[in-house]
N, C-alpha and C positions, 0 to 999 in steps of 0.2 A: 610585430604589428598585429593589432586586432583586426578582424575582418570588417569591411564596411557594412552599414546597416541602412535600410530604407524604412521609413515610417509613414503610414497613411492615417489620416484623421478625417472623419466625416462629421461635419458640424451643422447644427440647425438651431439658430436663434438662442445661443447661449454665449454671447460674445465674451463676457467677463471670465467665465470658466475656461473658454477656449484660450484666452490670453494667458491665464495662469497655467494651463496645461502646456502650452508652447514654451513658456519661461522655464518650467520645471524640466521639460524635455531637453531644451538646449543646454541647460545647466548640467544635466547628467551626461549629456554627450561630451561636454568639455571635460568633466571629471574623468570620464571613462577612457578618453583618448580615441574614441571611435569617430570615424568620418561618417556622419549620418546625413542622408538626404531626406527632407521632410516634405510631404505632400499633404495639403489640406484641400478637401473637397467641400465647398460650402453649398449646402442643399437648399438654395433659394431663400436664405435668411433675409429678414427685413429689419434686423437690429444693428446693421453696420458691421457685421462680423467680417465680411470680405474686405471692406475698406480698412479695418483695423489690422488685418493680416498684411495687406499691402504696405501700410504705413510703418508698422512696428516690427515686422519680421520680413525684411526684404529678401532674405536668403531662402525663405520657405516658398515652395512652388505651389501656387494657388490655382485651383480649378473652380471657377464660380459658375455653378449651374443656376439657371433661371427657374428651376422647379425642384421639388423634393423628390429625388430619385429613389429614396429608401436606402437602407444600410448596405445591402449587397451590391446593388447597381452602382452606387456612388464609390464604394471601395474598389469595385472592378474598374471603374473609370481611371482611378489612380494606378491600379496594378497594371492595366494595359499600357498606360503611358510609361510606366517603369520598364516594362518588357520591351517597348519600342525604342527606349533610350539606350544606346549602346554603353553609356557610362554606368548603367544600372543593370547590365546583363547578369545572369545568375552567377557567372564565374567571378564577377567583381563584387556583387552584392548578394551573398548567399542567403541572407535572412531579411524578412520584412515583418515589421511590428504593426499590427492593426490596433489602434488606440482610440478609445472614446475621448471626446473633448471635455467630458466632465470628470477627468482623472488628473491626478498629480503624481508624477513619477518621483519616487523617493530615491535618495542618493544610493548609487551602486546598483540599481535595478537593471539597467541596460547591460552593464558589464557581466552581471550574473547570468542574465538570459543568454547572451551571446557565447559566453564561456561554456554554459551547459550544452548549447547546440553544437559547439565545436567538439565537445567531449563525447557526445552521444549521436553518432551519425545515423542511428535508426530513428531519431525523433523527427517526425514530420511537423508537429505543432506542439507548442508549450504555452501554458498560462502562468500567471503570477499569483501571489497572494494579494487579495483585495482587502482594504480596510475602509471603514466609514471615516468621515472627516474628524470624528472625535477619537479615532484610533481604535475603535471597537472592531471585533471580528465580523467579516462578511464572507459568506460561502462563495468561493470562486471556481470550484470544480464540481462536476456532477456526473452521475451515471446516465446512460441513455434512458429516455422516458419509458415508464411502465404504466400499467393500468392503476396500480396503487398510487402513483403520482397524480394521475388524472383525478382519481377520487379525492385525494387530499387537497387538491387545488380548490375544490368546492366545499369540502367538509373537513376543515382542519380540526380534528378531534382533540388533539393535545399538542402543546408546543414541542414536547419531546419527539412525537411522531413527525412533526414538520421538519425537525433538524436531524432526522435519523436516516439510516441507510434505506429504509422502506420508502422514503421520499427522495431517494437519489442523492443524498448528501454523503460526503466523506467525513470521517470523524475529525473533530476539531484538533484532537491530539496529533493527528498526522501533520497538520500545519505547524503546530507548536514545536514539534521536534526539529523542524527546519530542514528535513531531508526531502529531496524530490520524490514524488510517487506517481505511478502510472494511473491515468484516469480515462474515462470515456470522452469527456469534453470539458473545456474551460468555459467560463462566462466570456462572451465576446468583447467585454470592455477592454481587455488587454490580453492579446495573444500574439505570439511570434510564430511565423511559419517559415519553413525552409523552401526556398525557391524550387529546388529540385522536386520536392513533393508536390508543390503547387502546380508545376508544369506537368507533372504526371497525372494528377487527378482533376485538374482544371480549376478555374476560378470559382468564386461563390456563385451559387444558383440564384439568379435574379428573379425567379418566381417567388422567392421569399422577400417581400417588401421590407419587413421588419420581423425580427425574432426567428430563432431556429436555424438560421443560416450557418452558424458555427457548429451546430449539432450535425447537420447534414455534411459539412466539410470534413469533420472528424470521422464520421462514419465512412465516407469515401476513402479517407487516408488509411484508416485501419484495414479496410478491405483490400487496399493496395499493398499492405504489409508494413505501413509506417506505424510508429507508436506515438502516443500522446501523453504528456506529463504535466503535472503542476510543479512549479519550482517556487516553493514558499519563501526562499531567501530573497527573492525579488519582490519588493513590496510596492504596490500602487494604491494610492488613495482614490476611492471611487465615490462620487457624490450620488450616483445612481438615479437613472431615469429622469434626468433634468430636461431632456428634449421631449421624451414621450409623454411626460406628465402634463404637457401643455394640451394634450388631446386624449385624455384618459379613456373616454368611452370608445373613440375610434381605435385606439391602440388595443383595447380589449378584443375588438373584432379582428384586428390584424393578427393578434396573438393566436387566436384559434384558427384563423385561416392558414397560418403558417404551420401550426401543429397538425391540422388535418392533411396538409400537403406533405409534411414530413412522414406521417403515418402511411400515406399513399405510396411514398417512395420506398420505405424501408420495412414496413410491417405487413403481417399476413392479413387476409380478408377477415379472419375471425377476430384478430386484435382490433381492426378498424371498426367492426360492428360493435364490439363490446365498448370501445372508447366512445362511440357516438351515443350509446345508451347512457353511459355515465355522464356525458356532457349534457344530454337532454334532462336527465334527472337533476344535475347540478344547476343548470340554467333555471329550471323551475324553482329551485330553492332560492337562487339569487333574486328572481323576480318577486318572490314572497318577501324577502328581506327588504327589497327596495320599496315595496308597497308599505310595509310597516314603518320604514324610515320617513316616507312621505307623510303618512298619517300623523306621525309624531312631530312633524314640522322640521325634520332634520334635512330634508331635501326640498328645494324649491320645485315648483311645477315644471319649470323648464328643464332643470337637471333631472328630474324624475322621468320626463318624456325622453330625454336623450339616452338615459341609461336603459330604459325599457326597449327603445328601438335598437340599441346595441345588442341586448339579449336576444331580440327577435332575429337580428341579422345572423348571430352565431347559430341559432337553431336552423336557419335556412342554408347555412354553408354545407 
């Protein structure tokens, strides 16, 4: 018998993608023979997502929030409910998959992940190989942030640098050969954690409203002696940023709030000082680009004002 599995999905206003995600998830659970409990936390959607889950997926446990709690707090809501439910105690459900609603689970992914966890008791958290909807490659594993990565966020000098180790990427060939490899952290779109590790290091830090929560989680797991892997044999299609793109400028501010908080938790004062200098320099460059786009008519006055206000907020963080 394969071990049981719990799955948590946090969704916001992407009803159709959520439905496709749940269909793919249930289909792969049936193929794998796993007994999977699925929890969906709806973050105050206004597109009928919660009603769709109730109507079409009666076996899915729905938590309908009346507000957007953010990624970490909403996932924790489901994780706490799981921990309180004796049917999902760590002894019966040793693994939990945190899955974005804009993903599609490819056949065999769940069995591959659970089998890897069972065979590697030192693994606290693992990620999948992510693919874009057209099947093209998407980076799904990263090194912990560095000053070089902060610089390249604002000044992408060359596409080869963007996809290089200097920018925290692992070589594409490592994914292509299909063998699991150890990483610093996966992208949070699809990651499986071991309950034993989660209970040791704690749940996601809710001070991260959006972004960087998985980086912090992996950092804490590694410090506790757990290892983190990418398992490229498990493939998940990721539509990428379907919820956050609804609020592009607000999410830019949230990204840097989360990064500065991450730096505060895990980096030296010298690193934090240098990172802030790079961000200020980068924001100045971004403001100049936005002005040129506005003068060329590529940005409306309203969009220009929103973007400039987002840049000013990041400078004040």
